[in-house]
C-alpha positions in Angstrom: 1.5 4.8 -5.1 4.4 3.0 -6.6 4.2 1.4 -10.0 7.2 -0.6 -11.3 8.2 -1.0 -14.9 7.9 -4.4 -16.7 11.7 -4.8 -16.6 11.6 -4.4 -12.8 9.2 -7.3 -12.6 11.3 -9.4 -15.0 14.4 -8.8 -13.0 12.8 -9.5 -9.6 15.1 -11.5 -7.3 14.1 -14.4 -5.0 14.8 -14.0 -1.3 16.1 -17.0 0.6 13.7 -19.0 2.7 13.3 -17.9 6.3 11.8 -21.2 7.5 14.3 -23.4 9.4 13.7 -27.0 10.3 11.9 -28.3 12.2 9.6 -25.4 11.9 7.0 -25.1 9.1 6.2 -21.4 9.0 7.4 -18.0 10.0 5.8 -14.5 10.2 7.4 -11.1 9.6 5.8 -7.9 10.9 6.2 -4.5 9.3 4.7 -1.2 10.4 4.1 2.0 8.5 6.9 3.7 10.4 9.3 1.2 8.9 8.5 2.2 5.3 6.5 5.5 5.2 5.1 5.9 1.7 7.9 3.8 0.2 7.3 0.2 -0.9 8.9 -2.5 1.3 11.3 -3.4 -1.5 11.5 -3.8 -5.3 9.5 -6.7 -6.8 10.8 -10.0 -5.4 9.6 -13.5 -4.6 10.1 -16.2 -2.0 10.6 -20.0 -2.4 7.7 -20.5 0.0 4.0 -19.7 -0.2 3.2 -16.4 1.5 0.1 -15.1 3.2 0.2 -11.3 3.2 -2.3 -9.9 5.8 -3.2 -6.7 7.4 -3.2 -6.4 11.2 -4.0 -2.7 11.5 -4.7 0.2 9.1 -4.3 -0.4 5.3 -1.7 -2.4 3.5 -1.3 -2.4 -0.3 0.1 -5.5 -2.0 1.1 -5.3 -5.6 1.7 -8.0 -8.1 2.7 -7.5 -11.8 -0.9 -7.2 -13.0 -3.0 -6.3 -9.9 -3.0 -4.6 -6.5 -4.9 -5.4 -3.4 -5.9 -2.9 -0.7 -6.1 -4.9 2.5 -8.0 -3.9 5.6 -7.5 -5.5 9.0 -8.2 -9.3 8.9 -7.9 -9.4 5.1 -5.1 -11.3 3.4 -4.1 -12.8 0.1 -2.2 -16.1 -0.5 0.7 -15.6 -2.9 2.2 -18.7 -4.5 5.9 -19.5 -4.1 8.1 -17.8 -6.7 5.5 -15.1 -7.5 7.0 -11.6 -7.7 5.3 -9.0 -5.5 5.9 -5.9 -3.4 3.9 -4.0 -0.8 3.4 -0.6 0.9 1.8 0.3 4.2 -0.2 3.4 4.9 0.7 5.5 7.9 0.0 3.9 11.3 -0.6 0.5 9.6 0.8 -2.9 10.4 1.2 -5.6 7.8 2.2 -9.2 8.4 3.8 -11.8 6.1 3.5 -15.4 7.0 5.7 -17.9 5.0 4.7 -21.5 4.9 6.7 -24.4 3.4 4.9 -25.9 0.4 5.3 -29.4 2.0 3.4 -28.2 5.1 0.3 -26.8 3.3 -3.0 -28.6 3.6 -3.6 -27.9 -0.1 -1.2 -26.3 -2.7 -1.3 -22.6 -3.1 -1.2 -22.3 -6.9 -3.1 -19.0 -7.4 -3.4 -15.7 -5.8 -6.5 -16.0 -3.6 -8.2 -13.9 -0.9 -8.6 -15.1 2.6 -9.9 -13.8 5.9 -7.5 -14.3 8.8 -9.5 -15.0 12.0 -8.6 -12.8 15.0 -7.5 -15.7 17.1 -5.1 -16.8 14.3 -3.7 -13.3 14.0 -2.9 -13.1 17.6 -1.4 -16.5 17.8 0.8 -15.9 14.8 2.1 -12.7 16.5 2.4 -14.6 19.8 4.7 -17.2 18.2 6.9 -14.4 16.9 7.8 -13.0 20.4 7.5 -15.9 22.8 9.8 -18.8 23.4 8.5 -22.4 23.7 9.6 -25.9 23.1 10.2 -26.7 19.5 7.7 -29.6 19.4 5.0 -27.4 20.8 5.7 -24.6 18.4 5.5 -27.0 15.4 2.2 -28.4 16.6 0.7 -24.9 17.0 2.0 -23.9 13.5 0.5 -27.0 11.9 -2.9 -26.2 13.5 -2.7 -22.6 12.3 -2.0 -23.7 8.8 -5.1 -25.9 8.9 -7.2 -23.0 10.2 -5.9 -20.6 7.5 -6.7 -23.1 4.8 -10.1 -24.0 6.2 -13.0 -23.2 3.7 -14.5 -20.9 6.3 -11.6 -18.5 5.7 -12.2 -18.1 2.0 -13.2 -14.7 0.7 -14.6 -14.5 -2.8 -16.3 -11.0 -3.0 -13.4 -9.3 -4.8 -12.7 -6.7 -2.1 -9.8 -4.4 -2.6 -8.6 -5.7 -6.0 -7.4 -3.2 -8.5 -6.3 -4.6 -11.9 -3.1 -3.0 -13.3 -2.5 -2.3 -17.0 1.0 -3.5 -18.1 1.5 -1.2 -21.0 4.3 1.3 -20.2 2.6 4.1 -22.1 0.0 4.6 -19.4 2.4 4.2 -16.4 2.4 7.9 -15.4 -1.4 8.1 -15.8 -1.9 5.1 -13.6 0.5 6.4 -11.0 -1.4 9.8 -10.9 -4.8 8.1 -10.4 -3.5 5.8 -7.7 -1.8 8.7 -5.9 -4.9 10.9 -6.0 -8.1 9.0 -6.7 -10.1 12.2 -5.9 -8.5 14.4 -8.6 -11.6 16.1 -10.1 -10.1 16.8 -13.5 -11.9 15.0 -16.3 -10.5 11.9 -18.0 -9.8 14.0 -21.1 -7.8 16.6 -19.1 -5.7 13.8 -17.5 -5.0 12.2 -20.8 -4.0 15.6 -22.2 -1.6 16.2 -19.3 0.1 12.9 -19.8 0.3 13.3 -23.6 -2.0 10.4 -24.4 -4.6 9.9 -27.1 -8.1 8.7 -26.0 -8.2 5.9 -28.5 -4.8 4.6 -27.4 -5.8 4.6 -23.7 -9.1 2.9 -24.5 -7.3 0.1 -26.4 -4.7 -0.4 -23.7 -7.2 -0.6 -20.9 -9.5 -2.9 -22.8 -6.6 -5.2 -23.7 -4.9 -5.2 -20.3 -7.7 -5.0 -17.7 -10.8 -5.6 -19.8 -12.5 -2.2 -19.1 -12.3 1.4 -20.1 -10.1 3.9 -18.3 -13.1 5.6 -16.9 -14.4 2.4 -15.4 -11.0 1.5 -14.0 -10.7 5.0 -12.4 -14.1 4.6 -10.8 -13.0 1.2 -9.4 -10.0 2.8 -7.8 -12.2 5.5 -6.2 -14.7 2.9 -5.0 -12.0 0.8 -3.4 -11.0 3.8 -1.4 -14.6 4.8 -0.7 -15.6 1.4 0.7 -12.9 1.5 3.3 -13.5 5.2 4.3 -17.2 4.8 4.9 -16.8 1.7 7.1 -14.2 3.7 9.0 -17.1 6.1 9.9 -15.9 8.9 7.6 -19.0 11.0 6.7 -20.4 10.2 3.3 -20.1 13.8 2.1 -16.4 13.8 3.0 -15.9 10.4 1.3 -17.6 11.8 -1.8 -15.1 14.7 -1.9 -12.1 12.5 -1.2 -13.1 10.3 -4.1 -13.6 13.1 -6.6 -17.4 13.6 -6.6 -18.9 17.1 -6.5 -22.1 15.9 -4.8 -23.1 13.2 -2.4 -25.9 12.0 -4.7 -23.5 11.5 -7.6 -21.1 9.5 -5.4 -23.9 7.4 -4.0 -25.1 6.6 -7.5 -21.6 5.5 -8.5 -21.2 3.5 -5.3 -24.5 1.7 -5.8 -23.6 0.9 -9.4 -20.3 -0.6 -8.3 -21.5 -2.6 -5.2 -25.2 -2.9 -5.7 -25.9 -1.1 -2.4 -26.0 2.5 -1.3 -23.1 3.7 1.0 -25.4 3.5 4.0 -26.6 0.1 3.1 -23.1 -1.1 2.7 -22.1 0.2 6.1 -25.1 -1.5 7.7 -24.3 -4.8 6.1 -20.7 -4.7 7.1 -21.5 -3.7 10.7 -24.1 -6.5 10.9 -21.6 -9.1 9.7 -19.9 -10.9 12.6 -16.6 -10.6 10.6 -16.7 -6.9 11.2 -16.5 -7.4 14.9 -13.9 -10.1 14.5 -11.5 -8.4 12.1 -11.9 -4.6 12.0 -9.5 -2.3 13.9 
């Protein structure tokens, strides 16, 4: 997983707008084959608000101080002029919908989570590959914006968010955990490998993300675990992928994080109509 230095974020450039009058939005589509394990580009911003959303697989969106792991149908609003970058896992498709600020139903001032209805996903992609009269296209775009900003699309349960410490001293440590959440070496061993003192790391993580390194590392593991178990990966295999020696230890950590056992979590997601609407 990529992690840029503070100076990279400070030096981020702004791409020109891709929206051309009379249109009010545009969508770019990127697949995992286009990027492999590389980020799409160095940190950059856009003059328009952007909705980053996942159509298939898993898409990571990174801002200066946080990352989001997006599953199909999940997206985040990114305000105009906000530096960001993204990476797609293999066989994944990520989409980036740009909307002129003057065309929004309500301003996008903060990074917020959103569910992108299946019908809206397909229509956004349809607009990208089919010709139609300009006035019809603008009317459809306006309706899609209303649908995306309708309160029913709001998502407030914190899925997929991983806060990122800014301190350069823990950069290599953070990269190592993100690259291999299931590394079974102890926190003390990892700190030793990266030449870090326990008190220094504790202070950095408490100041930057409001939690200990151990709790942050568990959060990274649980973000991965939540997706794997809903993808029907056996719980024992998920436990191993996430660095737990036993299924019981993993289940206890999962329940502490989400308030549900892994099986209860799967049952709840599968019973949710959104699972049928969004998951691929």
